[in-house]
Each structure stands twice: as C-alpha cells, then as structure tokens.
KEKE-3310 file (N, C-alpha, C; in steps of 0.2 Angstrom, whole numbers, plus 5000, padded with zeros to 4 digits):
npx = (4936:4948:4950:4943:4950:4962:4960:4954:4966:4974:4970:4970:4959:4944:4945:4957:4957:4954:4967:4975:4968:4968:4984:4987:4978:4984:4999:4997:4991:5003:5011:5005:5006:5017:5028:5040:5042:5030:5033:5046:5038:5029:5039:5046:5034:5033:5045:5043:5035:5046:5057:5066:5062:5049:5048:5059:5052:5040:5048:5052:5042:5037:5044:5041:5026:5027:5033:5026:5013:5020:5022:5010:5004:5000:4997:5008:5015:5026:5021:5019:5032:5036:5025:5027:5038:5034:5023:5034:5039:5030:5026:5035:5034:5021:5019:5029:5029:5017:5020:5029:5021:5010:5018:5017:5020:5023:5020:5025:5024:5036:5044:5047:5063:5075:5078:5069:5055:5037:5025:5013:5004:5007:5022:5027:5017:5009:5019:5022:5007:5006:5015:5014:5002:5001:5010:5003:4991:4995:5000:4990:4983:4988:4987:4978:4960:4958:4970:4973:4963:4969:4982:4978:4971:4981:4990:4982:4983:4994:4999:4987:4996:5007:5003:4996:5008:5016:5008:5007:5020:5022:5026:5020:5005:4987:4979:4988:4991:4979:4975:4985:4981:4969:4975:4983:4972:4964:4974:4976:4963:4963:4972:4969:4955:4962:4971:4967:4965:4979:4986:4980:4969:4976:4966:4959:4961:4957:4944:4937:4939:4933:4921:4917:4918:4907:4903:4902:4895)
npy = (5043:5045:5050:5063:5068:5069:5078:5090:5094:5095:5108:5116:5118:5120:5109:5109:5116:5107:5102:5112:5115:5103:5103:5115:5112:5101:5104:5114:5103:5098:5105:5110:5097:5095:5083:5074:5059:5055:5063:5057:5044:5048:5049:5036:5029:5033:5031:5018:5017:5017:5013:5005:4997:4993:4986:4975:4969:4964:4955:4948:4940:4934:4922:4913:4912:4906:4894:4888:4886:4878:4867:4864:4858:4864:4869:4880:4885:4894:4906:4917:4924:4931:4940:4946:4953:4960:4970:4977:4985:4993:5001:5012:5015:5020:5030:5040:5046:5052:5061:5069:5075:5083:5089:5095:5107:5104:5103:5113:5124:5129:5132:5119:5111:5111:5098:5091:5080:5082:5082:5077:5060:5052:5044:5038:5032:5025:5014:5009:5005:4995:4987:4981:4975:4968:4958:4954:4949:4937:4929:4926:4919:4906:4902:4898:4903:4912:4918:4923:4934:4941:4944:4952:4963:4967:4973:4983:4993:4995:5002:5013:5018:5023:5034:5042:5044:5052:5064:5069:5070:5083:5079:5077:5081:5077:5075:5070:5058:5050:5050:5040:5028:5027:5022:5012:5004:5002:4992:4983:4977:4972:4962:4955:4947:4943:4933:4920:4915:4915:4908:4894:4882:4864:4857:4862:4858:4845:4845:4850:4841:4830:4834:4834:4821:4806:4801:4811:4820)
npz = (4970:4971:4958:4961:4969:4963:4953:4958:4965:4954:4950:4960:4968:4977:4988:4994:5004:5016:5017:5021:5033:5040:5041:5049:5062:5065:5068:5080:5089:5089:5096:5107:5114:5115:5116:5114:5112:5104:5092:5088:5086:5076:5064:5065:5061:5050:5041:5040:5028:5020:5004:5008:5018:5017:5003:5007:5016:5010:4998:5007:5013:5001:4999:5010:5006:4996:4998:5008:4999:4990:4998:5000:4990:4979:4962:4953:4962:4963:4960:4972:4971:4959:4958:4970:4966:4954:4960:4967:4957:4952:4960:4959:4946:4944:4955:4953:4940:4942:4953:4946:4936:4941:4952:4965:4979:4995:5010:5020:5011:5002:4986:4973:4970:4956:4955:4963:4965:4965:4979:4978:4973:4990:4991:4999:5008:4996:4994:5006:5007:4996:4996:5009:5010:4998:5002:5013:5007:4998:5010:5016:5005:5006:5020:5034:5035:5046:5051:5041:5041:5051:5045:5037:5045:5052:5042:5035:5048:5049:5039:5039:5052:5044:5036:5047:5051:5043:5040:5051:5057:5046:5033:5024:5014:5019:5009:5001:5006:5005:4992:4988:4998:4991:4978:4981:4986:4976:4966:4975:4977:4964:4965:4974:4968:4957:4962:4966:4953:4951:4959:4963:4974:4978:4975:4964:4950:4952:4955:4945:4935:4940:4941:4927:4923:4922:4933:4941:4934)
capx = (4938:4955:4950:4941:4957:4967:4958:4958:4976:4976:4967:4970:4952:4943:4945:4963:4958:4956:4974:4977:4965:4972:4990:4985:4976:4992:5004:4994:4991:5009:5016:5002:5007:5024:5028:5047:5040:5025:5036:5050:5033:5028:5046:5045:5029:5034:5049:5041:5033:5052:5057:5071:5060:5043:5051:5063:5047:5037:5051:5055:5035:5035:5047:5036:5022:5028:5036:5019:5011:5022:5021:5002:5004:4997:5000:5011:5017:5031:5018:5020:5037:5035:5020:5030:5042:5029:5023:5039:5043:5026:5026:5038:5032:5015:5019:5034:5027:5012:5024:5031:5017:5007:5022:5014:5024:5024:5015:5029:5025:5042:5043:5051:5070:5076:5079:5065:5048:5031:5023:5007:5003:5012:5027:5029:5011:5010:5024:5019:5000:5007:5020:5012:4994:5002:5012:4996:4986:4999:5001:4984:4982:4991:4986:4972:4957:4958:4977:4973:4961:4974:4986:4974:4968:4986:4994:4980:4983:5002:4997:4984:5001:5012:5000:4996:5015:5018:5004:5009:5026:5023:5032:5012:4998:4981:4977:4994:4991:4973:4977:4989:4976:4964:4978:4982:4967:4963:4978:4976:4957:4962:4975:4962:4952:4967:4975:4964:4967:4986:4988:4975:4971:4978:4961:4955:4960:4954:4939:4937:4940:4927:4915:4916:4917:4902:4901:4903:4887)
capy = (5049:5046:5054:5069:5071:5071:5085:5097:5095:5099:5115:5120:5118:5120:5103:5109:5120:5102:5101:5117:5115:5099:5104:5120:5109:5097:5108:5117:5101:5094:5108:5109:5091:5094:5077:5072:5053:5056:5066:5052:5040:5049:5049:5030:5027:5038:5027:5011:5016:5019:5006:5001:4994:4990:4982:4969:4963:4962:4950:4941:4937:4931:4916:4907:4911:4900:4887:4886:4884:4872:4860:4862:4853:4869:4871:4886:4887:4899:4913:4922:4929:4936:4944:4952:4958:4964:4975:4981:4989:4995:5007:5018:5017:5022:5037:5045:5051:5057:5067:5074:5078:5087:5094:5099:5109:5101:5107:5120:5128:5129:5129:5114:5112:5108:5091:5087:5078:5083:5077:5069:5056:5050:5038:5033:5027:5020:5010:5003:5001:4991:4981:4976:4974:4963:4952:4949:4945:4932:4924:4924:4913:4900:4901:4897:4908:4916:4922:4928:4941:4944:4948:4959:4970:4970:4977:4990:4996:4999:5006:5020:5021:5026:5039:5046:5047:5056:5071:5072:5074:5087:5075:5075:5084:5074:5071:5067:5051:5047:5046:5034:5024:5023:5019:5003:5001:4998:4987:4976:4974:4966:4955:4950:4945:4939:4928:4912:4912:4915:4902:4891:4878:4859:4852:4864:4853:4838:4846:4851:4833:4826:4839:4832:4814:4803:4798:4818:4821)
capz = (4976:4967:4954:4962:4975:4961:4950:4965:4967:4947:4948:4966:4971:4986:4993:4995:5011:5021:5020:5027:5039:5044:5043:5053:5066:5067:5071:5085:5093:5091:5100:5113:5118:5116:5116:5109:5109:5099:5087:5086:5084:5069:5061:5064:5057:5041:5038:5037:5021:5014:4999:5010:5024:5014:4999:5009:5019:5004:4995:5012:5014:4994:5000:5015:5004:4989:5000:5012:4992:4988:5004:5002:4984:4975:4957:4953:4969:4964:4960:4974:4970:4954:4961:4975:4960:4952:4966:4969:4953:4949:4963:4955:4940:4945:4958:4951:4934:4944:4956:4941:4933:4948:4954:4971:4984:5000:5017:5021:5006:4997:4978:4971:4970:4953:4957:4967:4962:4968:4984:4978:4978:4994:4989:5005:5009:4991:4994:5013:5008:4992:4998:5016:5009:4992:5006:5018:5002:4998:5015:5018:5001:5009:5027:5037:5034:5054:5051:5033:5043:5056:5043:5033:5049:5055:5037:5037:5055:5048:5032:5043:5055:5042:5033:5051:5054:5037:5042:5059:5055:5041:5027:5017:5015:5020:5002:4997:5009:5004:4986:4988:5000:4986:4972:4983:4986:4968:4963:4979:4976:4957:4965:4977:4963:4953:4967:4966:4948:4949:4964:4963:4976:4976:4972:4960:4943:4952:4954:4936:4930:4943:4937:4917:4923:4921:4938:4943:4932)
cpx = (4946:4955:4948:4947:4961:4967:4958:4964:4978:4975:4967:4963:4952:4943:4952:4963:4956:4964:4977:4976:4966:4980:4992:4986:4983:4996:5002:4994:4998:5014:5011:5005:5013:5028:5034:5044:5035:5028:5041:5043:5033:5034:5046:5042:5030:5039:5048:5037:5040:5053:5062:5068:5054:5045:5054:5056:5043:5038:5052:5047:5036:5039:5043:5030:5021:5031:5029:5014:5013:5022:5014:5000:5000:5000:5002:5011:5021:5029:5021:5027:5036:5030:5022:5033:5040:5028:5027:5041:5036:5024:5029:5035:5026:5017:5024:5032:5022:5015:5026:5027:5011:5011:5022:5019:5020:5021:5019:5030:5030:5041:5049:5058:5070:5076:5074:5057:5042:5029:5015:5008:5010:5016:5026:5023:5007:5014:5021:5012:5002:5009:5017:5005:4997:5005:5007:4994:4990:4999:4994:4981:4983:4991:4980:4968:4958:4965:4978:4969:4966:4978:4984:4973:4977:4991:4988:4981:4990:5001:4993:4990:5005:5009:4998:5003:5017:5014:5007:5015:5028:5026:5025:5006:4992:4980:4982:4991:4985:4972:4980:4987:4972:4968:4980:4977:4964:4966:4976:4966:4958:4966:4973:4959:4955:4970:4972:4965:4975:4990:4982:4974:4972:4971:4957:4955:4957:4947:4934:4935:4934:4920:4911:4915:4910:4898:4899:4896:4882)
cpy = (5051:5052:5063:5073:5074:5079:5091:5098:5098:5106:5120:5122:5119:5114:5105:5112:5113:5100:5106:5117:5108:5099:5110:5116:5104:5099:5111:5113:5098:5099:5111:5103:5092:5089:5074:5065:5052:5058:5060:5044:5041:5048:5041:5027:5029:5031:5020:5011:5019:5012:5002:4998:4991:4984:4975:4964:4960:4954:4944:4938:4933:4924:4911:4907:4904:4892:4884:4882:4878:4864:4858:4859:4859:4871:4877:4889:4893:4906:4920:4928:4932:4942:4950:4956:4964:4971:4980:4986:4992:5000:5014:5020:5019:5029:5041:5050:5055:5064:5073:5080:5085:5091:5099:5100:5104:5106:5113:5123:5131:5126:5124:5114:5110:5100:5086:5088:5081:5077:5073:5066:5054:5044:5034:5028:5023:5015:5006:5002:4994:4986:4978:4974:4968:4956:4949:4946:4937:4927:4922:4918:4906:4898:4901:4903:4914:4921:4925:4934:4945:4948:4954:4965:4970:4976:4984:4994:4998:5004:5015:5021:5024:5033:5044:5049:5054:5064:5072:5076:5079:5085:5076:5080:5078:5070:5068:5058:5047:5046:5040:5028:5022:5019:5014:4999:4996:4992:4984:4973:4968:4962:4953:4945:4941:4932:4920:4910:4910:4908:4898:4886:4871:4855:4855:4860:4849:4840:4848:4844:4830:4828:4836:4824:4810:4804:4806:4821:4820)
cpz = (4973:4962:4956:4966:4968:4956:4953:4966:4959:4946:4954:4967:4979:4990:4996:5002:5015:5022:5023:5032:5043:5046:5050:5062:5070:5070:5077:5091:5095:5095:5105:5116:5120:5119:5111:5107:5104:5093:5083:5084:5078:5063:5060:5060:5050:5038:5036:5032:5016:5009:5001:5018:5021:5010:5001:5014:5015:5000:5001:5014:5008:4997:5003:5011:4998:4992:5004:5005:4990:4993:5003:4994:4978:4969:4955:4958:4969:4961:4964:4974:4966:4954:4965:4969:4958:4953:4967:4965:4951:4955:4961:4949:4940:4949:4956:4946:4937:4948:4952:4938:4937:4950:4960:4977:4991:5007:5020:5016:5001:4990:4977:4969:4962:4952:4961:4962:4966:4975:4984:4969:4982:4991:4993:5007:5004:4992:5002:5010:5002:4993:5004:5014:5002:4998:5011:5012:5000:5002:5015:5012:5004:5014:5028:5037:5040:5053:5045:5036:5045:5051:5040:5038:5051:5047:5037:5041:5051:5042:5036:5048:5050:5038:5039:5054:5049:5039:5048:5060:5049:5035:5023:5018:5015:5014:4999:5000:5005:4997:4985:4992:4992:4980:4975:4983:4980:4967:4968:4979:4970:4960:4970:4974:4959:4957:4966:4961:4947:4954:4967:4969:4974:4971:4967:4952:4943:4952:4948:4933:4933:4940:4930:4919:4924:4927:4943:4941:4935)
residu = (UNK:UNK:UNK:UNK:UNK:UNK:UNK:UNK:UNK:UNK:UNK:UNK:UNK:UNK:UNK:UNK:UNK:UNK:UNK:UNK:UNK:UNK:UNK:UNK:UNK:UNK:UNK:UNK:UNK:UNK:UNK:UNK:UNK:UNK:UNK:UNK:UNK:UNK:UNK:UNK:UNK:UNK:UNK:UNK:UNK:UNK:UNK:UNK:UNK:UNK:UNK:UNK:UNK:UNK:UNK:UNK:UNK:UNK:UNK:UNK:UNK:UNK:UNK:UNK:UNK:UNK:UNK:UNK:UNK:UNK:UNK:UNK:UNK:UNK:UNK:UNK:UNK:UNK:UNK:UNK:UNK:UNK:UNK:UNK:UNK:UNK:UNK:UNK:UNK:UNK:UNK:UNK:UNK:UNK:UNK:UNK:UNK:UNK:UNK:UNK:UNK:UNK:UNK:UNK:UNK:UNK:UNK:UNK:UNK:UNK:UNK:UNK:UNK:UNK:UNK:UNK:UNK:UNK:UNK:UNK:UNK:UNK:UNK:UNK:UNK:UNK:UNK:UNK:UNK:UNK:UNK:UNK:UNK:UNK:UNK:UNK:UNK:UNK:UNK:UNK:UNK:UNK:UNK:UNK:UNK:UNK:UNK:UNK:UNK:UNK:UNK:UNK:UNK:UNK:UNK:UNK:UNK:UNK:UNK:UNK:UNK:UNK:UNK:UNK:UNK:UNK:UNK:UNK:UNK:UNK:UNK:UNK:UNK:UNK:UNK:UNK:UNK:UNK:UNK:UNK:UNK:UNK:UNK:UNK:UNK:UNK:UNK:UNK:UNK:UNK:UNK:UNK:UNK:UNK:UNK:UNK:UNK:UNK:UNK:UNK:UNK:UNK:UNK:UNK:UNK:UNK:UNK:UNK:UNK:UNK:UNK:UNK:UNK:UNK:UNK:UNK:UNK)
# end
C-alpha cells in the first residue's frame, strides 16, 4: 500500500481523487456541523503528533520500561533507552527526505514556499505512530500480557485520532496520513519481532543451558 500510494503521489495519479473527495466531504461536514468544540478537538489531536509532545512521551516511557526490565532480572535491561532514542531519530531521517522529494502541496493547494517541505508523508502521523507505538511495545515487553494488549490498543486509537484530527483540520491529505501509518506499521512490525532478541526474558539463557545439559536432553 505504501508503494502504491507513493507512486500515485509521484505521478499525480487517479488515486489522488480520493484525497480531493475526502477533503471536500470533510469541509462540507465541518461547516454543516459548525461545532467549535470538534474543531478544537481536531487541532488538539493533531498536536499530539508533534515532536514536542510525542518524543518526550516515548523517552519518558523508556525509563520505566528499563527499570521494570532491571527489576525483573532481564539481561540487557537498558535496551529500551537506546531503542527509544533510535526511534526518535529515525522519524526525521525517513520523513524529511521524502517530503522534500515528493514536494506535495497541502490540502489548500497553495504552491510550496522556498522554505517549505512537502506534505507527503505526514510528519505528525509518522511521529505519533512511531513514538507511541514504540513506547507501547517497550512497555508491553516488560508488563503482563493483558496490560500490553491494552497499551497496544490505546496507542492504536491515539494514532488513529491524530490522523483523523489532521484530516479534519485540513492539515493533511488523507493519503499523506495513510502513507505514514503504513511506514510506521512496517517499522513497528520489525521492532515487535526484534525486541525478544534485544530484550530477552530472564530465563532465556538458563533455558538454553538446561537444554544442552545431559539431564535436559
């Protein structure tokens, strides 16, 4: 999906008609409802994807995750801290070059100024999804399974809310948001599979030792 959407944005393909239809539909709905509360809520949700909010939350969650890992006697208990820092650095490294390369105008259609990056993909969506998703994965690794599932669901709802707020407020096209969800999903899937190796269970080493012993055999 990420490849298809990026291709359509690059060639100004017919799929972009979906963006126009959603923008116009949201504009009509917003003015038909005429609710300042909903409009403020859309802006507030959008702001949750800003780096000044999402990145501190990610780094703040890494500390308790490392503390719980150390308390649980896990080897490499400190791993959550560098993982969180790497995730925070990775967002601009991936998003900013893509914005510059695609140079897509925003929903208002105004040409990009000389000091502006493009709108594709959505930086706020990518920041929120990677930051809150990474925080949830790190904490889920050291918390009971039920708590981890609740954290994952909460992070997913929060990221959906950020994307909805951006589209509702005309800050981004829908496909800008969808592309960032896809990009973040790929990164989080990789982290989900890698975390058991980076932050193994406390008895992982003893289990291997037991398996190699004569009694274990």
